[in-house]
TIRO-2110 file (N, C-alpha, C; in Angstrom, 1 decimal):
// TIRO-2110
-24.6, -47.1, 10.1, N, 1, A
-23.5, -47.9, 9.7, CA, 1, A
-22.2, -47.1, 9.9, C, 1, A
-21.3, -47.6, 10.6, N, 2, A
-20.0, -46.9, 10.8, CA, 2, A
-19.1, -47.2, 9.6, C, 2, A
-18.4, -46.2, 9.1, N, 3, A
-17.4, -46.3, 8.0, CA, 3, A
-16.1, -46.3, 8.7, C, 3, A
-15.3, -47.3, 8.5, N, 4, A
-13.9, -47.3, 9.1, CA, 4, A
-12.9, -47.3, 8.0, C, 4, A
-11.9, -46.4, 8.2, N, 5, A
-10.9, -46.4, 7.2, CA, 5, A
-9.7, -47.1, 7.8, C, 5, A
-9.1, -48.0, 7.1, N, 6, A
-7.9, -48.7, 7.5, CA, 6, A
-6.7, -48.0, 6.9, C, 6, A
-5.6, -48.1, 7.6, N, 7, A
-4.4, -47.6, 7.1, CA, 7, A
-4.1, -48.4, 5.8, C, 7, A
-3.8, -47.6, 4.8, N, 8, A
-3.6, -48.2, 3.5, CA, 8, A
-2.5, -47.5, 2.8, C, 8, A
-2.1, -48.0, 1.7, N, 9, A
-1.1, -47.3, 0.9, CA, 9, A
-1.6, -45.9, 0.5, C, 9, A
-2.9, -45.8, 0.2, N, 10, A
-3.4, -44.5, -0.2, CA, 10, A
-3.3, -43.5, 1.0, C, 10, A
-3.6, -44.0, 2.2, N, 11, A
-3.5, -43.1, 3.4, CA, 11, A
-2.1, -42.7, 3.6, C, 11, A
-1.2, -43.7, 3.5, N, 12, A
0.3, -43.4, 3.7, CA, 12, A
0.8, -42.4, 2.7, C, 12, A
0.3, -42.6, 1.4, N, 13, A
0.8, -41.6, 0.4, CA, 13, A
0.2, -40.3, 0.6, C, 13, A
-1.1, -40.2, 1.0, N, 14, A
-1.7, -38.9, 1.3, CA, 14, A
-1.0, -38.2, 2.4, C, 14, A
-0.8, -38.9, 3.5, N, 15, A
-0.1, -38.3, 4.6, CA, 15, A
1.3, -37.9, 4.3, C, 15, A
2.0, -38.7, 3.6, N, 16, A
3.4, -38.4, 3.2, CA, 16, A
3.5, -37.2, 2.3, C, 16, A
2.6, -37.1, 1.4, N, 17, A
2.6, -36.0, 0.4, CA, 17, A
2.0, -34.7, 1.0, C, 17, A
0.7, -34.8, 1.3, N, 18, A
0.0, -33.6, 1.7, CA, 18, A
0.5, -33.0, 3.0, C, 18, A
0.6, -33.9, 4.0, N, 19, A
1.1, -33.3, 5.3, CA, 19, A
2.5, -32.9, 5.3, C, 19, A
3.4, -33.5, 4.5, N, 20, A
4.8, -33.1, 4.4, CA, 20, A
4.8, -31.7, 3.7, C, 20, A
4.1, -31.6, 2.6, N, 21, A
4.1, -30.3, 1.9, CA, 21, A
3.5, -29.2, 2.8, C, 21, A
2.5, -29.5, 3.5, N, 22, A
1.9, -28.5, 4.5, CA, 22, A
2.9, -28.1, 5.6, C, 22, A
3.6, -29.1, 6.1, N, 23, A
4.6, -28.8, 7.1, CA, 23, A
5.8, -28.1, 6.6, C, 23, A
6.2, -28.4, 5.4, N, 24, A
7.3, -27.7, 4.7, CA, 24, A
6.9, -26.2, 4.5, C, 24, A
5.7, -26.0, 4.1, N, 25, A
5.2, -24.6, 3.9, CA, 25, A
5.2, -23.9, 5.2, C, 25, A
4.7, -24.5, 6.2, N, 26, A
4.6, -23.8, 7.5, CA, 26, A
6.0, -23.5, 8.0, C, 26, A
7.0, -24.4, 7.8, N, 27, A
8.4, -24.2, 8.2, CA, 27, A
9.0, -23.0, 7.5, C, 27, A
8.7, -23.0, 6.2, N, 28, A
9.2, -21.9, 5.4, CA, 28, A
8.6, -20.6, 5.8, C, 28, A
7.3, -20.5, 6.1, N, 29, A
6.7, -19.3, 6.6, CA, 29, A
7.3, -18.8, 7.9, C, 29, A
7.5, -19.8, 8.8, N, 30, A
8.1, -19.4, 10.1, CA, 30, A
9.5, -18.9, 10.0, C, 30, A
10.3, -19.5, 9.1, N, 31, A
11.7, -19.1, 8.9, CA, 31, A
11.7, -17.7, 8.2, C, 31, A
10.8, -17.5, 7.2, N, 32, A
10.8, -16.2, 6.6, CA, 32, A
10.5, -15.1, 7.6, C, 32, A
9.5, -15.4, 8.5, N, 33, A
9.2, -14.4, 9.6, CA, 33, A
10.4, -14.2, 10.5, C, 33, A
11.0, -15.2, 10.9, N, 34, A
12.2, -15.1, 11.8, CA, 34, A
13.3, -14.4, 11.2, C, 34, A
13.7, -14.7, 10.0, N, 35, A
14.8, -14.1, 9.3, CA, 35, A
14.6, -12.7, 8.9, C, 35, A
13.3, -12.4, 8.4, N, 36, A
13.0, -11.0, 8.0, CA, 36, A
12.9, -10.1, 9.2, C, 36, A
12.4, -10.7, 10.4, N, 37, A
12.3, -9.9, 11.6, CA, 37, A
13.7, -9.4, 12.0, C, 37, A
14.7, -10.3, 11.8, N, 38, A
16.1, -9.9, 12.1, CA, 38, A
16.6, -8.7, 11.3, C, 38, A
15.9, -8.5, 10.1, N, 39, A
16.3, -7.4, 9.2, CA, 39, A
15.3, -6.2, 9.4, C, 39, A
14.4, -6.3, 10.4, N, 40, A
13.4, -5.3, 10.6, CA, 40, A
12.3, -5.3, 9.7, C, 40, A
12.0, -6.4, 9.0, N, 41, A
10.9, -6.5, 8.0, CA, 41, A
10.0, -7.7, 8.4, C, 41, A
9.0, -7.9, 7.5, N, 42, A
8.1, -9.0, 7.7, CA, 42, A
8.4, -10.1, 6.7, C, 42, A
7.9, -11.3, 7.0, N, 43, A
8.1, -12.4, 6.1, CA, 43, A
7.6, -12.2, 4.8, C, 43, A
6.5, -11.4, 4.7, N, 44, A
5.8, -11.2, 3.4, CA, 44, A
6.7, -10.3, 2.5, C, 44, A
7.7, -9.7, 3.0, N, 45, A
8.6, -8.9, 2.2, CA, 45, A
9.7, -9.7, 1.5, C, 45, A
9.9, -10.9, 2.0, N, 46, A
11.1, -11.7, 1.5, CA, 46, A
11.1, -12.0, 0.0, C, 46, A
10.0, -12.5, -0.5, N, 47, A
10.0, -12.8, -1.9, CA, 47, A
10.0, -11.6, -2.8, C, 47, A
9.4, -10.5, -2.4, N, 48, A
9.5, -9.3, -3.2, CA, 48, A
10.9, -8.8, -3.2, C, 48, A
11.6, -8.7, -2.0, N, 49, A
13.0, -8.3, -2.0, CA, 49, A
13.9, -9.2, -2.9, C, 49, A
13.6, -10.5, -2.7, N, 50, A
14.4, -11.5, -3.5, CA, 50, A
14.3, -11.2, -5.0, C, 50, A
13.1, -11.1, -5.5, N, 51, A
12.9, -10.9, -7.0, CA, 51, A
13.3, -9.5, -7.4, C, 51, A
13.1, -8.5, -6.6, N, 52, A
13.6, -7.2, -7.0, CA, 52, A
15.2, -7.2, -7.0, C, 52, A
15.8, -7.9, -6.1, N, 53, A
17.2, -8.1, -6.1, CA, 53, A
17.7, -8.8, -7.3, C, 53, A
16.9, -9.7, -7.9, N, 54, A
17.3, -10.5, -9.0, CA, 54, A
17.1, -9.7, -10.3, C, 54, A
16.5, -8.5, -10.3, N, 55, A
16.2, -7.7, -11.5, CA, 55, A
16.6, -6.3, -11.2, C, 55, A
17.9, -6.0, -10.9, N, 56, A
18.4, -4.7, -10.4, CA, 56, A
18.3, -3.6, -11.5, C, 56, A
18.4, -4.0, -12.8, N, 57, A
18.5, -3.0, -13.8, CA, 57, A
17.1, -2.6, -14.3, C, 57, A
16.3, -3.6, -14.7, N, 58, A
15.0, -3.3, -15.3, CA, 58, A
13.9, -3.2, -14.3, C, 58, A
14.1, -3.8, -13.1, N, 59, A
13.1, -3.8, -12.1, CA, 59, A
11.9, -4.7, -12.5, C, 59, A
10.9, -4.7, -11.7, N, 60, A
9.7, -5.5, -11.9, CA, 60, A
8.4, -4.6, -11.5, C, 60, A
7.4, -4.8, -12.4, N, 61, A
6.1, -4.2, -12.0, CA, 61, A
5.4, -5.0, -11.0, C, 61, A
4.3, -4.5, -10.4, N, 62, A
3.6, -5.2, -9.4, CA, 62, A
3.1, -6.5, -10.0, C, 62, A
2.6, -6.5, -11.2, N, 63, A
2.1, -7.7, -11.9, CA, 63, A
3.2, -8.7, -12.1, C, 63, A
4.3, -8.3, -12.5, N, 64, A
5.5, -9.2, -12.7, CA, 64, A
5.9, -9.8, -11.4, C, 64, A
6.0, -9.0, -10.3, N, 65, A
6.3, -9.5, -9.0, CA, 65, A
5.3, -10.5, -8.5, C, 65, A
4.0, -10.2, -8.7, N, 66, A
3.0, -11.1, -8.2, CA, 66, A
3.1, -12.4, -8.9, C, 66, A
3.4, -12.4, -10.1, N, 67, A
3.6, -13.7, -10.8, CA, 67, A
4.8, -14.4, -10.3, C, 67, A
5.9, -13.7, -10.2, N, 68, A
7.1, -14.4, -9.7, CA, 68, A
7.0, -14.9, -8.3, C, 68, A
6.3, -14.2, -7.4, N, 69, A
6.1, -14.5, -6.0, CA, 69, A
5.0, -15.5, -5.8, C, 69, A
4.2, -15.8, -6.8, N, 70, A
3.0, -16.7, -6.7, CA, 70, A
2.1, -16.1, -5.6, C, 70, A
1.9, -14.8, -5.6, N, 71, A
1.0, -14.1, -4.7, CA, 71, A
0.0, -13.2, -5.5, C, 71, A
-1.1, -12.8, -4.9, N, 72, A
-2.0, -11.9, -5.6, CA, 72, A
-1.5, -10.5, -5.6, C, 72, A
-1.9, -9.8, -6.6, N, 73, A
-1.4, -8.4, -6.8, CA, 73, A
-1.6, -7.5, -5.6, C, 73, A
-2.7, -7.7, -4.9, N, 74, A
-3.0, -6.8, -3.7, CA, 74, A
-2.0, -7.1, -2.6, C, 74, A
-1.7, -8.3, -2.4, N, 75, A
-0.7, -8.6, -1.3, CA, 75, A
0.7, -8.1, -1.7, C, 75, A
1.1, -8.3, -2.9, N, 76, A
2.4, -7.8, -3.4, CA, 76, A
2.4, -6.3, -3.4, C, 76, A
1.3, -5.6, -3.8, N, 77, A
1.2, -4.2, -3.7, CA, 77, A
1.4, -3.7, -2.3, C, 77, A
0.8, -4.3, -1.3, N, 78, A
1.0, -3.9, 0.1, CA, 78, A
2.4, -4.1, 0.5, C, 78, A
3.0, -5.2, 0.2, N, 79, A
4.4, -5.4, 0.6, CA, 79, A
5.4, -4.4, -0.1, C, 79, A
5.2, -4.1, -1.4, N, 80, A
6.0, -3.2, -2.0, CA, 80, A
5.8, -1.8, -1.5, C, 80, A
4.6, -1.4, -1.2, N, 81, A
4.3, -0.1, -0.6, CA, 81, A
5.1, 0.0, 0.7, C, 81, A
5.1, -1.0, 1.5, N, 82, A
5.9, -1.0, 2.8, CA, 82, A
7.4, -0.9, 2.5, C, 82, A
7.8, -1.6, 1.5, N, 83, A
9.3, -1.4, 1.2, CA, 83, A
9.6, 0.0, 0.7, C, 83, A
8.7, 0.6, -0.1, N, 84, A
8.9, 2.0, -0.5, CA, 84, A
8.9, 2.9, 0.7, C, 84, A
7.9, 2.7, 1.6, N, 85, A
7.8, 3.5, 2.8, CA, 85, A
9.1, 3.4, 3.7, C, 85, A
9.8, 2.3, 3.7, N, 86, A
11.0, 2.1, 4.4, CA, 86, A
12.2, 2.5, 3.7, C, 86, A
12.0, 3.0, 2.4, N, 87, A
13.2, 3.5, 1.6, CA, 87, A
14.0, 2.4, 1.0, C, 87, A
13.4, 1.2, 0.9, N, 88, A
14.1, 0.0, 0.3, CA, 88, A
13.8, -0.2, -1.1, C, 88, A
12.7, 0.4, -1.6, N, 89, A
12.4, 0.2, -3.1, CA, 89, A
11.8, 1.5, -3.6, C, 89, A
11.8, 1.7, -4.9, N, 90, A
11.3, 2.9, -5.5, CA, 90, A
10.8, 2.6, -6.9, C, 90, A
10.0, 3.4, -7.5, N, 91, A
9.7, 3.4, -8.9, CA, 91, A
9.8, 4.8, -9.4, C, 91, A
9.7, 4.9, -10.7, N, 92, A
9.8, 6.2, -11.4, CA, 92, A
8.4, 6.8, -11.8, C, 92, A
7.3, 6.2, -11.2, N, 93, A
6.0, 6.7, -11.6, CA, 93, A
5.8, 8.1, -11.1, C, 93, A
5.1, 8.9, -11.8, N, 94, A
4.8, 10.3, -11.3, CA, 94, A
4.2, 10.3, -9.9, C, 94, A
4.5, 11.2, -9.1, N, 95, A
4.0, 11.3, -7.7, CA, 95, A
2.5, 11.3, -7.7, C, 95, A
1.9, 10.6, -6.9, N, 96, A
0.4, 10.5, -6.8, CA, 96, A
-0.2, 9.4, -7.6, C, 96, A
0.6, 8.9, -8.6, N, 97, A
0.0, 7.8, -9.3, CA, 97, A
0.2, 6.5, -8.6, C, 97, A
-0.5, 5.5, -9.0, N, 98, A
-0.4, 4.2, -8.3, CA, 98, A
0.8, 3.4, -8.7, C, 98, A
1.3, 3.6, -9.9, N, 99, A
2.5, 3.0, -10.3, CA, 99, A
2.5, 1.5, -10.6, C, 99, A
1.3, 0.9, -10.9, N, 100, A
1.2, -0.5, -11.1, CA, 100, A
2.0, -0.9, -12.3, C, 100, A
2.1, -0.1, -13.3, N, 101, A
2.8, -0.5, -14.6, CA, 101, A
4.2, 0.0, -14.6, C, 101, A
4.6, 0.7, -13.6, N, 102, A
6.0, 1.2, -13.5, CA, 102, A
6.8, 0.2, -12.7, C, 102, A
8.0, -0.1, -13.3, N, 103, A
8.8, -1.1, -12.5, CA, 103, A
9.4, -0.5, -11.2, C, 103, A
9.5, -1.4, -10.3, N, 104, A
10.1, -1.1, -9.0, CA, 104, A
11.5, -1.6, -9.0, C, 104, A
12.4, -0.9, -8.3, N, 105, A
13.8, -1.3, -8.1, CA, 105, A
14.2, -1.1, -6.7, C, 105, A
15.2, -1.9, -6.3, N, 106, A
15.7, -1.6, -4.9, CA, 106, A
16.5, -0.4, -4.9, C, 106, A
16.4, 0.3, -3.8, N, 107, A
17.3, 1.5, -3.6, CA, 107, A
18.6, 0.9, -3.1, C, 107, A
19.7, 1.8, -3.0, N, 108, A
20.9, 1.3, -2.4, CA, 108, A
20.7, 0.7, -1.0, C, 108, A
19.9, 1.3, -0.2, N, 109, A
19.6, 0.6, 1.1, CA, 109, A
18.9, -0.7, 1.0, C, 109, A
18.0, -0.8, 0.0, N, 110, A
17.3, -2.1, -0.3, CA, 110, A
18.3, -3.1, -0.8, C, 110, A
19.3, -2.7, -1.6, N, 111, A
20.3, -3.7, -2.0, CA, 111, A
21.1, -4.2, -0.9, C, 111, A
21.4, -3.4, 0.1, N, 112, A
22.1, -3.9, 1.3, CA, 112, A
21.3, -4.9, 2.0, C, 112, A
20.0, -4.6, 2.3, N, 113, A
19.1, -5.5, 3.0, CA, 113, A
18.9, -6.8, 2.2, C, 113, A
18.8, -6.7, 0.9, N, 114, A
18.6, -7.9, 0.0, CA, 114, A
19.9, -8.7, 0.1, C, 114, A
21.0, -8.1, 0.1, N, 115, A
22.3, -8.9, 0.3, CA, 115, A
22.4, -9.6, 1.6, C, 115, A
21.9, -8.9, 2.6, N, 116, A
21.9, -9.6, 4.0, CA, 116, A
20.9, -10.8, 3.9, C, 116, A
19.8, -10.6, 3.3, N, 117, A
18.8, -11.6, 3.2, CA, 117, A
19.3, -12.8, 2.3, C, 117, A
20.0, -12.5, 1.3, N, 118, A
20.6, -13.6, 0.5, CA, 118, A
21.6, -14.5, 1.3, C, 118, A
22.3, -13.8, 2.2, N, 119, A
23.2, -14.5, 3.1, CA, 119, A
22.4, -15.5, 4.0, C, 119, A
21.3, -15.0, 4.5, N, 120, A
20.4, -15.8, 5.4, CA, 120, A
19.8, -16.9, 4.6, C, 120, A
19.4, -16.6, 3.3, N, 121, A
18.8, -17.7, 2.5, CA, 121, A
19.8, -18.8, 2.2, C, 121, A
21.0, -18.4, 1.9, N, 122, A
22.1, -19.4, 1.7, CA, 122, A
22.2, -20.3, 2.9, C, 122, A
22.2, -19.7, 4.1, N, 123, A
22.4, -20.6, 5.3, CA, 123, A
21.2, -21.5, 5.4, C, 123, A
20.0, -21.0, 5.3, N, 124, A
18.7, -21.8, 5.5, CA, 124, A
18.7, -22.9, 4.4, C, 124, A
19.0, -22.6, 3.2, N, 125, A
19.0, -23.6, 2.1, CA, 125, A
20.0, -24.7, 2.4, C, 125, A
21.2, -24.3, 2.9, N, 126, A
22.2, -25.3, 3.3, CA, 126, A
21.7, -26.2, 4.4, C, 126, A
21.1, -25.6, 5.4, N, 127, A
20.6, -26.4, 6.6, CA, 127, A
19.5, -27.3, 6.1, C, 127, A
18.6, -26.8, 5.3, N, 128, A
17.5, -27.6, 4.8, CA, 128, A
17.9, -28.8, 3.9, C, 128, A
19.0, -28.6, 3.2, N, 129, A
19.5, -29.6, 2.3, CA, 129, A
20.6, -30.4, 2.8, C, 129, A
20.9, -30.3, 4.1, N, 130, A
22.0, -31.0, 4.7, CA, 130, A
21.7, -32.5, 4.6, C, 130, A
22.7, -33.2, 4.2, N, 131, A
22.6, -34.7, 4.1, CA, 131, A
22.2, -35.2, 2.7, C, 131, A
21.8, -34.2, 1.8, N, 132, A
21.4, -34.6, 0.4, CA, 132, A
22.7, -34.4, -0.5, C, 132, A
22.8, -35.4, -1.3, N, 133, A
23.9, -35.2, -2.3, CA, 133, A
23.4, -34.3, -3.4, C, 133, A
24.2, -33.9, -4.3, N, 134, A
23.8, -33.0, -5.4, CA, 134, A
22.8, -33.7, -6.3, C, 134, A
23.0, -35.0, -6.5, N, 135, A
22.1, -35.8, -7.3, CA, 135, A
20.7, -35.9, -6.6, C, 135, A
20.7, -36.2, -5.3, N, 136, A
19.5, -36.3, -4.6, CA, 136, A
18.7, -34.9, -4.6, C, 136, A
19.4, -33.9, -4.5, N, 137, A
18.8, -32.5, -4.6, CA, 137, A
18.2, -32.3, -5.9, C, 137, A
18.9, -32.6, -7.0, N, 138, A
18.4, -32.4, -8.4, CA, 138, A
17.1, -33.3, -8.5, C, 138, A
17.2, -34.5, -8.1, N, 139, A
16.1, -35.5, -8.2, CA, 139, A
14.9, -35.0, -7.4, C, 139, A
15.1, -34.4, -6.2, N, 140, A
14.0, -33.9, -5.4, CA, 140, A
13.3, -32.8, -6.1, C, 140, A
14.1, -31.8, -6.6, N, 141, A
13.5, -30.6, -7.3, CA, 141, A
12.8, -31.1, -8.6, C, 141, A
13.4, -32.0, -9.3, N, 142, A
12.8, -32.5, -10.5, CA, 142, A
11.5, -33.2, -10.2, C, 142, A
11.4, -34.0, -9.2, N, 143, A
10.2, -34.7, -8.8, CA, 143, A
9.1, -33.7, -8.3, C, 143, A
9.5, -32.7, -7.6, N, 144, A
8.5, -31.7, -7.1, CA, 144, A
8.0, -30.9, -8.3, C, 144, A
8.8, -30.5, -9.3, N, 145, A
8.3, -29.8, -10.5, CA, 145, A
7.3, -30.7, -11.3, C, 145, A
7.7, -32.0, -11.4, N, 146, A
6.8, -32.9, -12.1, CA, 146, A
5.4, -33.1, -11.4, C, 146, A
5.4, -33.2, -10.1, N, 147, A
4.2, -33.3, -9.3, CA, 147, A
3.4, -32.1, -9.5, C, 147, A
4.0, -30.9, -9.4, N, 148, A
3.3, -29.6, -9.5, CA, 148, A
2.7, -29.5, -10.9, C, 148, A
3.5, -29.9, -11.9, N, 149, A
3.0, -29.8, -13.3, CA, 149, A
1.8, -30.8, -13.5, C, 149, A
1.9, -32.0, -12.9, N, 150, A
0.7, -32.9, -13.0, CA, 150, A
-0.5, -32.4, -12.3, C, 150, A
-0.3, -31.8, -11.1, N, 151, A
-1.5, -31.3, -10.4, CA, 151, A
-2.1, -30.0, -11.1, C, 151, A
-1.2, -29.2, -11.7, N, 152, A
-1.7, -28.0, -12.4, CA, 152, A
-2.5, -28.5, -13.6, C, 152, A
-2.1, -29.5, -14.3, N, 153, A
-2.8, -30.1, -15.4, CA, 153, A
-4.1, -30.7, -15.0, C, 153, A
-4.1, -31.4, -13.9, N, 154, A
-5.4, -32.0, -13.3, CA, 154, A
-6.4, -30.9, -13.0, C, 154, A
-5.9, -29.8, -12.4, N, 155, A
-6.8, -28.7, -12.0, CA, 155, A
-7.4, -28.0, -13.3, C, 155, A
-6.5, -27.8, -14.3, N, 156, A
-7.0, -27.2, -15.5, CA, 156, A
-8.0, -28.0, -16.3, C, 156, A
-7.9, -29.3, -16.2, N, 157, A
-8.8, -30.2, -17.0, CA, 157, A
-10.0, -30.7, -16.3, C, 157, A
-10.1, -30.5, -15.0, N, 158, A
-11.2, -31.0, -14.2, CA, 158, A
-12.4, -30.0, -14.4, C, 158, A
-13.6, -30.6, -14.7, N, 159, A
-14.8, -29.7, -14.8, CA, 159, A
-15.1, -29.0, -13.5, C, 159, A
-15.5, -27.9, -13.5, N, 160, A
-15.9, -27.1, -12.3, CA, 160, A
-17.3, -27.5, -11.9, C, 160, A
END
């Protein structure tokens, strides 16, 4: 017996939600690669640079960065190690130690690169939000936060 799926409201909602989110994510990843390549870096460095730039005085540990970036610690650790290698970030851990609990900060060179990245972010966000009023933008972000909260709750409550 052949099962046929007809276009329905459920199909439309699934495609509108899931496929749009996936396409948005893909677009963001491509733009991160493009813009970071212009700065001589990789897309994976973008969120680390962004959050280190947002915490210039206290810095952030690998764990704090991982949480802020929504990435696993290993991926963040690799990105930060590359930033350190390029002279864009540093920490005050004793030489030879791994420095997981020691906060990282941007170097002066890292601050320059982060500033350039912020300029690019401002442009990309403006292009992405073109045509939206301030109210529409607030509603969009509020709606996305609500959907995320609902899905997080669903995930936490569902039996494994």
